[in-house]
C-alpha positions in Angstrom: 43.5 56.9 13.0 42.8 58.8 9.9 42.6 55.5 8.0 39.9 54.3 10.4 37.9 57.5 9.9 38.0 56.9 6.1 36.9 53.3 6.5 34.1 54.4 8.9 32.9 57.1 6.4 32.9 54.6 3.5 31.0 52.0 5.6 28.4 54.5 6.6 27.9 55.7 3.0 27.6 52.1 1.8 25.1 51.4 4.5 23.1 54.4 3.5 23.0 53.3 -0.1 22.0 49.8 0.8 19.1 51.2 2.9 17.7 53.2 0.0 17.7 50.1 -2.2 15.8 48.1 0.4 13.3 51.0 1.0 12.4 51.0 -2.7 11.5 47.3 -2.8 7.9 46.6 -1.9 6.9 43.9 0.5 5.0 40.9 -1.0 2.2 40.5 -1.7 1.6 43.7 -3.7 -0.2 44.5 -6.9 1.4 45.5 -10.2 0.2 45.4 -13.8 1.6 43.9 -17.0 3.5 46.5 -18.9 4.4 44.7 -22.0 2.1 43.9 -25.0 3.2 40.3 -24.7 4.4 38.6 -21.4 5.1 35.1 -20.7 4.3 33.4 -17.4 6.7 30.5 -16.6 6.8 27.6 -14.3 10.0 29.0 -12.6 12.2 32.0 -12.2 14.3 31.7 -15.4 14.0 31.6 -19.2 14.9 27.9 -19.1 11.5 27.1 -17.5 8.5 26.3 -19.8 6.0 29.1 -20.4 2.4 28.2 -19.2 0.7 31.4 -20.4 1.3 34.2 -22.9 -0.5 37.3 -21.8 -1.4 39.8 -24.6 -3.2 42.3 -22.4 -1.2 45.3 -21.4 -2.5 46.7 -18.2 -3.8 43.6 -16.7 -3.3 43.6 -12.9 -1.3 41.0 -11.2 -0.5 40.3 -7.6 3.2 39.7 -6.8 3.5 37.0 -4.4 7.3 36.3 -4.3 10.6 37.9 -5.6 13.6 36.1 -6.8 16.3 38.3 -8.4 14.9 39.9 -11.5 11.8 37.5 -11.5 8.5 37.9 -9.9 6.0 35.2 -9.0 2.6 36.6 -9.9 -1.0 35.6 -9.7 -3.6 36.8 -12.2 -7.3 37.6 -11.7 -8.2 34.0 -12.5 -5.8 32.6 -9.9 -3.2 31.3 -12.4 0.3 31.7 -10.8 3.8 31.6 -12.3 7.0 33.6 -12.8 7.5 36.7 -15.0 10.5 38.9 -15.6 10.2 42.1 -13.5 10.8 44.2 -16.6 7.5 43.0 -18.0 5.6 44.5 -15.1 4.8 48.1 -14.1 4.0 49.8 -10.7 1.0 51.4 -12.4 -2.2 50.4 -10.5 -5.0 48.9 -12.5 -8.3 47.1 -11.6 -10.1 44.3 -13.2 -13.9 44.3 -13.0 -15.2 41.1 -11.4 -18.6 39.5 -11.4 -21.4 41.4 -13.2 -21.5 44.8 -14.7 -19.9 47.5 -12.4 -21.4 51.0 -12.1 -19.0 54.0 -12.3 -20.5 56.7 -10.1 -19.9 60.5 -9.9 -19.1 60.3 -6.2 -17.8 57.5 -3.8 -21.2 56.7 -2.3 -24.3 54.7 -3.1 -27.0 56.7 -4.9 -24.5 59.0 -6.6 -25.1 59.8 -10.3 -24.3 57.0 -12.6 -21.6 58.0 -15.2 -20.7 54.7 -17.0 -21.1 51.0 -16.8 -18.2 48.6 -17.1 -18.6 45.0 -18.2 -16.9 42.1 -16.4 -13.2 41.8 -17.4 -12.8 45.5 -18.3 -9.5 46.8 -17.0 -8.9 50.4 -16.0 -6.4 52.6 -14.1 -7.0 53.0 -10.4 -6.6 56.1 -8.4 -8.1 57.9 -5.4 -8.8 54.7 -3.5 -10.1 55.1 0.1 -13.0 53.8 2.4 -14.0 51.0 0.0 -14.1 53.0 -3.3 -11.7 53.6 -6.2 -11.7 55.9 -9.1 -11.5 53.7 -12.1 -10.5 55.3 -15.4 -11.3 53.2 -18.6 -9.8 55.0 -21.6 -10.7 58.5 -20.4 -14.1 57.5 -19.0 -14.1 57.2 -15.2 -16.1 56.9 -12.1 -16.0 55.6 -8.6 -16.4 51.9 -8.2 -16.8 49.8 -5.0 -13.5 48.0 -4.2 -15.3 44.7 -3.7 -16.1 44.8 -7.5 -12.4 45.0 -8.5 -9.5 42.7 -8.5 -6.2 44.5 -8.2 -6.7 46.5 -5.0 -7.1 45.4 -1.3 -10.4 46.3 0.5 -8.7 48.7 3.0 -6.0 50.1 0.7 -5.5 53.8 0.2 -4.1 54.9 -3.2 -3.5 58.6 -4.2 
């Protein structure tokens, strides 16, 4: 009987540990950013697959669309898709300005004071996203930007 109790306790502890690991994994798709100064995108989940792109832009947002072991299938703002090692990515949320110049405003509403302008392709850190607006910080200069002007965040997503 005592042996069964020990097995039961070990089993429950193992189940608890397995649950915490699963809880830390995000469900795909989700956004991340490139952490490394140089990151290769490959045609498959392994170093034996050929590289299709070499990214040299730390902070660029990517959308993770599949997970295989330590590899992530990602999509970049231009729609290119391929596999990257997970250790090249960060959970830090960034946004990529799309289309024309974006206005960074003092408050999350139209007509608010203009603080800065960001050219298409500019990447900044995202925070305080809600109701269609995000705070975008570009090297210490920030402001609220409409979510539909950014790649790297879902329209209805809440961050921070």
